[in-house]
C-alpha positions as CSV (number, residue, x, y, z in Angstrom):
1,M,13.6,-3.9,-20.9
2,P,9.8,-3.2,-20.7
3,T,8.8,0.1,-19.1
4,C,7.0,0.1,-15.8
5,Q,3.8,1.1,-17.7
6,A,4.3,-2.0,-19.9
7,H,4.6,-4.1,-16.8
8,L,1.4,-2.7,-15.5
9,E,-0.4,-3.4,-18.9
10,I,1.0,-7.0,-18.9
11,Y,-0.2,-7.5,-15.4
12,F,-3.8,-6.4,-16.2
13,Q,-3.8,-8.7,-19.3
14,A,-2.7,-11.6,-17.2
15,R,-5.2,-10.8,-14.5
16,E,-8.0,-10.6,-17.1
17,M,-7.1,-13.9,-18.6
18,R,-7.0,-15.5,-15.2
19,Y,-10.7,-15.0,-14.8
20,R,-11.8,-15.3,-18.4
21,P,-14.1,-18.3,-19.0
22,F,-13.0,-20.9,-21.7
23,S,-15.3,-22.1,-24.4
24,H,-15.9,-25.8,-24.7
25,A,-13.3,-26.1,-27.5
26,G,-10.9,-24.0,-25.5
27,T,-11.4,-26.2,-22.4
28,A,-10.7,-29.3,-24.5
29,R,-7.5,-27.8,-25.9
30,L,-6.5,-26.7,-22.4
31,K,-6.9,-30.3,-21.1
32,V,-4.8,-31.7,-23.9
33,W,-2.1,-29.0,-23.2
34,V,-2.1,-29.6,-19.5
35,G,-2.0,-33.4,-20.0
36,S,0.9,-33.1,-22.4
37,I,2.9,-30.9,-19.9
38,L,2.2,-33.4,-17.1
39,G,3.2,-36.3,-19.3
40,I,6.5,-34.7,-20.2
41,A,7.2,-33.8,-16.6
42,W,6.5,-37.4,-15.5
43,S,8.6,-38.8,-18.4
44,I,11.7,-36.8,-17.4
45,G,11.4,-38.0,-13.8
46,F,10.0,-35.2,-11.7
47,S,9.6,-36.8,-8.3
48,Q,8.9,-33.6,-6.3
49,P,5.7,-31.5,-6.6
50,I,6.0,-28.5,-8.9
51,L,6.2,-25.3,-6.8
52,A,3.3,-22.9,-6.9
53,A,3.9,-19.8,-9.0
54,T,5.2,-16.8,-7.1
55,A,2.5,-14.4,-6.0
56,E,2.2,-10.8,-7.3
57,L,0.6,-8.3,-5.0
58,R,-0.7,-5.0,-6.3
59,V,-0.2,-2.4,-3.6
60,M,-1.4,1.2,-3.3
61,S,-0.7,3.9,-0.7
62,F,-3.0,6.9,-0.9
63,N,-3.4,9.9,1.3
64,I,-7.0,10.8,0.4
65,R,-7.0,14.2,2.2
66,Y,-9.3,14.4,5.2
67,S,-12.8,15.6,5.1
68,K,-14.9,16.9,8.1
69,A,-18.0,19.0,8.7
70,D,-16.2,22.1,9.9
71,H,-13.6,22.2,7.2
72,S,-13.9,23.4,3.6
73,E,-11.2,23.5,0.9
74,A,-10.3,26.8,-0.8
75,A,-11.7,25.5,-4.1
76,S,-15.1,23.8,-3.6
77,E,-14.4,21.0,-6.1
78,N,-11.7,19.8,-3.7
79,N,-14.3,19.1,-1.0
80,W,-15.0,15.4,-0.6
81,A,-18.8,15.8,-0.9
82,D,-19.0,18.9,-3.2
83,A,-22.4,19.2,-4.7
84,K,-21.2,19.7,-8.2
85,Y,-17.8,18.0,-8.4
86,P,-17.5,15.6,-5.4
87,R,-13.9,14.6,-4.9
88,R,-15.2,11.4,-3.3
89,D,-16.0,10.1,-6.8
90,R,-12.5,10.9,-8.2
91,A,-10.8,9.2,-5.2
92,I,-12.9,6.1,-5.7
93,R,-12.4,6.2,-9.5
94,V,-8.6,6.3,-9.3
95,I,-8.6,3.4,-6.8
96,H,-10.9,1.4,-9.1
97,E,-8.7,2.2,-12.2
98,N,-5.6,0.9,-10.4
99,S,-7.3,-2.1,-8.9
100,P,-5.2,-2.7,-5.8
101,D,-5.1,-6.0,-3.9
102,L,-3.9,-4.0,-0.9
103,L,-4.6,-0.4,-0.2
104,G,-3.2,1.7,2.7
105,V,-5.1,5.0,3.2
106,Q,-4.0,8.0,5.2
107,E,-6.0,10.9,6.6
108,A,-9.3,9.0,6.1
109,R,-12.1,10.0,8.5
110,E,-15.0,7.7,9.4
111,L,-17.4,9.0,6.7
112,Q,-14.7,8.6,4.1
113,I,-14.0,5.0,5.3
114,E,-17.7,4.2,5.0
115,N,-17.8,5.6,1.5
116,L,-14.8,3.5,0.5
117,K,-16.2,0.4,2.0
118,K,-19.4,0.8,0.0
119,A,-17.3,1.5,-3.2
120,L,-15.0,-1.5,-2.6
121,P,-17.3,-4.4,-1.6
122,E,-14.6,-6.9,-2.7
123,H,-12.3,-5.6,0.0
124,E,-12.3,-6.0,3.8
125,F,-11.1,-3.2,5.9
126,Y,-9.2,-2.8,9.2
127,G,-8.4,0.4,10.9
128,I,-9.3,2.6,14.0
129,G,-9.5,6.3,14.6
130,R,-6.3,7.8,15.8
131,D,-7.9,10.1,18.4
132,D,-9.8,7.6,20.5
133,G,-8.8,4.1,19.1
134,K,-12.3,3.6,17.9
135,R,-14.0,6.0,15.3
136,D,-12.8,9.5,16.1
137,G,-10.1,11.2,14.1
138,E,-8.2,10.1,11.0
139,F,-7.6,6.4,10.1
140,S,-4.4,4.9,8.7
141,G,-6.3,1.8,7.7
142,V,-5.9,-1.1,5.2
143,F,-8.2,-2.5,2.6
144,Y,-7.5,-6.0,1.3
145,R,-9.2,-8.3,-1.2
146,K,-11.2,-10.7,1.0
147,A,-11.5,-13.4,-1.7
148,R,-7.7,-13.6,-2.0
149,F,-6.4,-13.0,1.6
150,K,-7.2,-14.6,4.9
151,Q,-6.9,-12.3,7.9
152,D,-4.7,-13.9,10.6
153,D,-4.3,-10.9,12.9
154,V,-4.6,-7.2,13.1
155,G,-3.5,-4.4,15.3
156,S,-2.7,-0.7,15.8
157,F,-0.3,1.3,17.9
158,W,0.4,5.0,18.3
159,L,3.6,6.6,17.2
160,S,4.5,7.9,20.6
161,A,6.3,7.0,23.8
162,T,3.0,5.4,25.0
163,P,2.1,3.4,21.8
164,E,-0.9,1.6,23.4
165,K,-2.5,4.9,24.5
166,P,-5.0,6.4,22.0
167,G,-4.6,10.0,20.9
168,T,-0.8,10.3,21.5
169,S,2.2,11.3,19.4
170,F,6.0,11.7,19.8
171,Y,5.4,15.4,19.0
172,L,4.3,17.0,22.3
173,A,3.4,20.5,21.2
174,P,-0.1,21.6,22.3
175,N,-1.3,21.5,18.7
176,A,0.2,18.1,17.9
177,C,-1.8,15.6,16.0
178,A,-2.1,12.0,17.2
179,R,-0.2,9.6,15.0
180,I,-1.1,6.0,14.4
181,A,0.1,2.9,12.6
182,S,-2.2,0.0,11.7
183,W,-1.3,-3.4,10.4
184,V,-2.7,-6.6,9.1
185,K,-1.2,-10.1,9.0
186,L,-2.6,-11.9,6.0
187,T,-2.3,-15.3,4.3
188,D,-2.3,-15.1,0.5
189,K,-4.7,-17.9,-0.5
190,E,-3.0,-18.2,-3.9
191,S,0.5,-18.9,-2.6
192,G,-0.2,-20.0,0.9
193,R,2.4,-17.4,2.1
194,Q,1.8,-15.2,5.1
195,F,2.9,-11.6,5.2
196,V,2.3,-8.3,7.1
197,L,1.3,-4.9,5.8
198,L,1.8,-1.9,8.0
199,N,0.4,1.5,7.1
200,M,1.0,4.8,8.8
201,H,1.1,8.6,8.6
202,W,4.0,10.5,10.2
203,D,4.0,13.9,11.9
204,H,4.2,16.8,9.4
205,I,6.1,19.2,11.8
206,S,8.7,17.4,13.9
207,E,11.7,15.6,12.5
208,P,12.6,14.2,15.9
209,A,9.1,12.8,16.1
210,R,9.5,11.2,12.7
211,E,12.8,9.6,13.6
212,K,11.3,8.2,16.8
213,S,8.4,6.9,14.8
214,A,10.8,5.1,12.4
215,A,12.6,3.5,15.3
216,L,9.4,2.3,16.9
217,V,8.1,0.8,13.7
218,R,11.4,-1.1,13.2
219,E,11.0,-2.4,16.7
220,R,7.4,-3.5,16.1
221,L,8.3,-5.3,12.9
222,T,10.5,-7.6,14.9
223,K,7.6,-8.6,17.1
224,F,5.8,-10.6,14.4
225,G,6.7,-14.2,15.1
226,G,8.8,-15.9,12.4
227,D,9.8,-12.7,10.7
228,P,7.1,-12.8,8.0
229,P,7.6,-10.9,4.8
230,A,6.5,-7.3,5.3
231,I,5.2,-4.3,3.3
232,V,5.3,-0.8,4.8
233,T,3.2,1.9,3.3
234,G,2.5,5.5,4.3
235,D,2.7,9.2,4.0
236,L,5.9,9.9,5.9
237,N,6.2,13.7,5.4
238,S,9.9,13.0,4.8
239,H,12.1,12.6,1.8
240,E,14.0,9.4,1.1
241,D,17.3,10.9,2.2
242,S,16.0,12.2,5.5
243,P,17.3,10.8,8.8
244,A,13.9,9.4,9.6
245,V,13.5,7.4,6.4
246,K,17.1,6.2,6.7
247,E,16.3,5.0,10.2
248,L,13.1,3.2,8.9
249,V,14.8,1.3,6.1
250,G,17.6,0.1,8.4
251,E,20.6,2.1,7.4
252,N,21.5,2.6,11.1
253,D,20.8,-1.1,11.9
254,L,23.7,-3.3,10.9
255,K,22.0,-6.6,12.0
256,G,18.3,-5.9,11.5
257,R,16.1,-6.6,8.5
258,K,16.2,-4.0,5.7
259,L,13.3,-2.3,4.0
260,A,13.7,-1.5,0.3
261,D,12.0,1.4,-1.5
262,S,10.1,-0.2,-4.4
263,F,10.1,2.9,-6.5
264,R,13.8,3.6,-6.1
265,E,14.7,0.0,-6.8
266,L,13.2,0.3,-10.3
267,R,14.4,3.9,-10.9
268,P,17.9,4.1,-9.4
269,E,18.5,7.5,-10.8
270,R,16.7,10.2,-8.9
271,S,14.6,12.7,-11.0
272,P,13.7,16.3,-10.1
273,D,10.1,15.5,-10.9
274,E,9.2,12.9,-8.3
275,S,6.8,14.9,-6.0
276,S,4.0,12.8,-4.6
277,F,2.4,15.8,-3.0
278,N,0.6,17.9,-5.6
279,N,-1.1,20.6,-3.4
280,W,-4.1,20.6,-5.7
281,K,-1.9,22.0,-8.5
282,G,-0.5,19.0,-10.3
283,T,3.0,19.6,-8.9
284,L,5.7,17.5,-10.4
285,K,8.9,19.0,-9.1
286,G,10.1,17.7,-5.8
287,S,10.7,14.5,-3.9
288,R,8.4,11.8,-2.7
289,I,6.9,11.7,0.7
290,D,4.6,8.7,0.0
291,F,6.2,5.3,-0.1
292,I,5.8,1.6,-0.5
293,F,8.6,-0.3,1.2
294,H,9.2,-4.1,1.5
295,T,11.5,-6.7,2.9
296,S,13.8,-8.9,0.9
297,E,11.2,-11.6,0.3
298,F,9.6,-9.3,-2.3
299,T,10.8,-8.2,-5.7
300,P,9.2,-5.1,-7.3
301,V,7.9,-5.6,-10.8
302,A,6.5,-2.1,-11.3
303,A,6.1,1.1,-9.4
304,E,4.4,4.4,-10.3
305,I,3.3,7.8,-8.9
306,V,-0.3,7.9,-10.2
307,R,-0.8,11.5,-11.5
308,T,-4.3,11.1,-12.8
309,S,-6.7,14.0,-12.8
310,Y,-10.3,14.2,-14.1
311,N,-11.2,17.3,-16.2
312,G,-8.5,19.2,-14.3
313,H,-9.7,18.1,-10.9
314,W,-7.5,16.0,-8.5
315,P,-8.6,13.0,-6.4
316,S,-6.5,14.4,-3.5
317,D,-3.7,16.8,-2.6
318,H,-1.4,13.7,-2.7
319,Y,-0.9,11.4,-5.7
320,P,-1.5,7.7,-5.0
321,V,1.6,5.6,-5.3
322,I,1.4,2.0,-6.5
323,A,3.8,-1.0,-6.7
324,I,3.5,-4.5,-8.0
325,L,5.5,-6.8,-5.7
326,K,6.3,-10.4,-6.4
327,L,6.4,-12.5,-3.3
328,N,9.2,-14.9,-4.0
329,S,8.7,-18.6,-3.3
330,K,10.4,-19.9,-0.2
331,S,13.0,-21.7,-2.3
332,D,14.1,-18.4,-4.1
């Protein structure tokens, strides 16, 4: 069986071919080939239209590590706008190199969002600041390819007992950070299928707050009319065997929809070197806290923890995680 890396390489080759122009001779050969295939299909009696190919979505979740004026990292090269080694450039580079169709970011502040918008002109963005519901505080926003996807709806809610109130959290300590989830409902123009992507960042201190966040997200996923296929991305500050993650994926819900872990589906055997938080040190040992989950309408083709550095410098204190998800046809 091909490795996940082989799947990624095949994906890029297919994507490149998709947009490669044909020569005149190539176009003529293509017409003959297509005509032959259609003739064969007609001759053997196809009376129904041939179903469109299933869609593959390249998804990335990336905690880009916040940047703000009154904060400086211990090592200057880890600052977003460092004069000599701006981390901004590394974060943008690793995104470009992995070419996501859908990108969920965590910890991004307004300046960082503006930098990413400029660097990703082919993507549209939705997100709001967690502190005021506008521009203040960190965003858990979503970038998506605007040529491929049509936006049908968007929204955000706070991971709190008052989910419509900006700046709130289930963790009620005086130093608690607001926690937010943002979502987009999109139609894939290639397949005509509609789906939801929800992106979030859970509390880093309180396990009860994370468990309540999981339950709230499961409840909100049921509010989308028609139960569309769903992708859930985020930095959960929890390992896969934690009560909060078990709640999120539906282990405690016998009747509800399940969420599958794209990485674990392709790697059933857990490894000791699966850390997705590198702490600026290139850490390998540990468990993932960054995830890409999906409902049963998707099948994972590949999934990776992207451990790329540039001259020993890291794009963030988290590794991005990626998955290629096949959105199955309705007849599958």
